[in-house]
C-alpha positions in Angstrom: 102.8 83.5 120.7 101.2 84.9 117.7 103.5 87.9 117.7 106.5 85.5 117.2 105.3 83.7 113.7 105.9 87.2 112.1 109.4 88.2 113.0 111.5 89.7 111.6 109.2 92.7 110.9 109.7 94.6 107.5 111.3 97.6 107.7 110.2 101.1 107.1 109.9 101.5 102.9 108.4 104.3 101.1 106.2 102.8 98.5 102.9 104.1 96.7 99.5 102.7 97.8 99.0 101.0 94.8 102.5 99.1 94.6 101.6 98.4 98.2 98.3 96.5 96.9 100.3 94.9 93.8 102.9 93.1 96.4 100.4 92.1 99.0 98.0 90.8 96.0 101.0 88.9 95.0 102.5 87.6 98.4 98.7 86.6 99.1 98.7 84.5 95.7 101.5 82.3 97.1 100.0 82.3 100.8 96.9 81.1 99.8 98.9 78.4 97.1 101.0 76.9 99.6 98.1 76.5 102.0 95.9 75.2 99.9 98.4 72.6 98.5 98.9 72.1 102.4 95.5 71.3 102.8 95.3 69.4 100.0 98.0 67.2 101.1 96.9 66.6 104.4 93.3 65.7 103.4 95.1 63.0 100.8 97.2 61.3 103.4 94.4 61.2 106.2 91.9 59.7 103.5 94.6 57.2 102.5 96.0 56.3 106.0 92.0 55.8 106.9 91.8 53.1 104.6 94.9 51.5 105.6 94.8 48.6 108.2 98.9 48.5 108.6 99.1 52.3 109.5 96.1 52.7 111.5 97.6 50.1 113.9 101.0 51.5 113.8 99.7 54.8 114.3 96.9 54.5 116.5 98.3 50.7 117.9 99.8 52.0 120.7 99.6 55.5 123.0 103.5 56.0 122.7 103.4 56.7 118.5 100.2 58.8 118.1 101.3 61.1 121.0 105.2 61.1 120.0 103.5 61.8 116.1 101.5 65.1 117.9 105.1 66.0 119.8 107.1 66.0 116.2 104.5 68.0 115.0 104.4 70.7 117.4 108.3 70.8 117.3 108.0 71.0 113.5 105.5 74.1 113.9 107.5 75.8 116.7 111.1 75.5 114.9 109.5 76.8 111.5 108.1 79.6 113.3 111.0 80.3 115.4 113.8 79.7 112.7 112.1 79.9 109.3 114.2 83.4 108.1 117.5 81.3 109.4 116.2 78.2 107.5 117.0 77.8 103.5 114.2 78.1 101.1 114.2 74.5 100.7 114.4 73.7 104.3 111.3 75.7 105.2 109.2 74.2 101.8 110.6 70.5 103.4 109.3 71.2 106.7 106.2 72.6 105.5 105.4 69.6 103.3 106.5 67.2 106.2 104.3 69.0 108.4 101.4 69.0 106.1 102.0 65.3 105.6 102.5 63.9 109.2 99.3 66.1 110.1 97.2 64.1 107.9 98.5 60.7 109.6 97.2 61.8 112.7 94.1 63.4 111.5 93.1 59.9 110.1 90.9 59.2 112.7 88.9 62.2 111.9 87.8 59.5 108.7 86.8 56.8 111.3 84.9 58.7 113.6 82.8 60.7 111.5 80.7 60.3 108.3 82.0 61.1 105.2 79.2 63.2 104.2 79.7 65.1 107.6 83.4 65.7 106.8 82.0 67.1 103.5 79.6 69.3 104.6 81.5 70.6 107.5 84.8 71.6 104.9 82.5 73.7 103.2 81.1 75.4 106.1 84.8 76.0 107.1 85.7 77.4 104.0 83.1 79.2 103.8 83.7 80.7 107.3 87.6 80.9 106.6 86.9 82.9 103.4 84.6 85.5 104.7 86.9 86.2 107.7 90.3 86.1 105.6 88.5 88.8 103.3 87.5 90.9 106.2 91.1 90.7 107.3 92.2 91.7 104.2 89.8 94.6 103.2 89.0 96.3 106.8 90.2 99.6 107.8 90.1 98.7 111.4 92.8 98.3 113.1 92.7 94.2 114.5 96.1 94.7 115.9 94.7 95.1 119.2 93.2 91.8 119.2 96.8 90.2 119.5 97.1 89.5 123.3 93.4 88.9 123.9 93.6 86.3 121.2 97.0 85.2 122.7 95.9 84.2 126.1 92.5 82.8 124.6 94.6 80.0 123.0 96.4 79.2 125.8 93.3 78.8 128.2 91.6 76.6 125.3 94.8 74.7 125.1 94.2 73.8 129.0 90.9 73.4 128.9 91.1 70.8 126.4 93.8 69.2 128.5 92.0 69.1 131.4 88.5 67.4 129.6 90.9 64.7 128.5 90.8 63.3 131.6 87.3 65.0 133.2 85.6 63.7 129.5 82.9 66.0 130.4 80.2 66.4 127.6 79.2 70.2 128.6 82.9 70.9 128.8 83.7 69.6 125.4 80.6 71.5 123.8 81.4 74.7 125.9 85.2 74.4 124.2 84.0 73.5 120.7 82.1 76.8 120.6 84.9 79.2 121.9 87.2 77.0 119.2 85.1 78.4 116.5 84.7 81.9 117.7 88.6 82.3 118.6 89.5 80.4 115.4 86.9 82.8 113.2 88.6 85.8 115.0 92.5 84.6 114.4 91.6 84.0 110.5 90.7 87.8 110.1 93.6 88.9 112.8 96.3 86.8 111.0 95.2 87.9 107.5 95.5 91.5 108.3 99.0 90.8 109.9 100.4 89.2 107.2 99.7 92.0 105.1 102.6 93.8 106.6 104.7 90.4 106.3 104.1 90.8 102.7 106.4 93.8 102.2 109.0 92.3 103.4 110.4 91.4 100.2 110.6 95.0 99.3 113.5 95.4 101.7 114.8 91.7 101.9 114.8 90.1 98.6 112.6 87.6 97.0 113.8 84.5 98.8 113.1 86.5 102.3 109.4 87.0 100.4 109.1 83.5 99.8 110.0 82.2 103.3 107.5 84.7 104.7 104.7 83.1 102.3 105.0 79.8 103.7 105.0 81.2 107.0 102.0 82.9 106.4 100.4 79.5 104.8 101.4 77.6 107.9 99.7 80.3 110.1 96.4 80.1 108.0 96.7 76.3 107.2 96.5 76.2 111.7 93.5 78.6 111.9 91.8 76.3 109.3 92.5 73.3 110.2 91.0 74.3 113.7 88.5 75.7 112.9 87.5 72.8 110.8 88.1 70.4 114.0 85.9 72.5 116.3 83.0 72.8 113.6 83.3 68.9 113.1 82.9 68.2 117.3 79.6 70.8 116.7 78.3 69.4 113.4 79.5 65.7 113.0 77.6 62.8 112.8 80.0 59.9 114.7 79.8 56.7 112.7 
């Protein structure tokens, strides 16, 4: 699951450590820029949608519309992850922006379910946690690649548990899955950041356009880590209306 997001791997190249560090620094500036833009767009759309009765009624009035939007989001992420290097840069950018907008629409329910204060405080906790773990993944000398299979299996297991609890509606299971989700996406933040350092060198062998596409893929990956970490923290610390 995670490994497929970073294909194709960069070919072996001979550059100095200083050159590699400079390339990675420029690459991550693009990654974090796109990620911040995506989060800002999602948050803005979510706030706007939560104040529009017409839009809320359209999205949440029937279960089919909401589920349809969720499925569409999954399709966009799936195609973007699998086909990103085959699409034009414009198509990749449009898909990322479109996903951020759709996610904002579906996440508008957060502003209806939780108080503004708890949303804001949880966002800052998420940002701090994400920042620390992303820095750890970037600067650590330890090889985190061994985490890949374990984290992928954990994501699948967590998804199954969440689906099961939709039918059981068990409060204890909800708390357990929330804590597991926080730990999982905290670890994924470090793992994905380190893996993106390898992808940063793609532009050296494949050209600037390929590097730009890779930066959007990296932004999407870290965006998903951030949003999921935020949602699980909100389930634990958020104050409901």
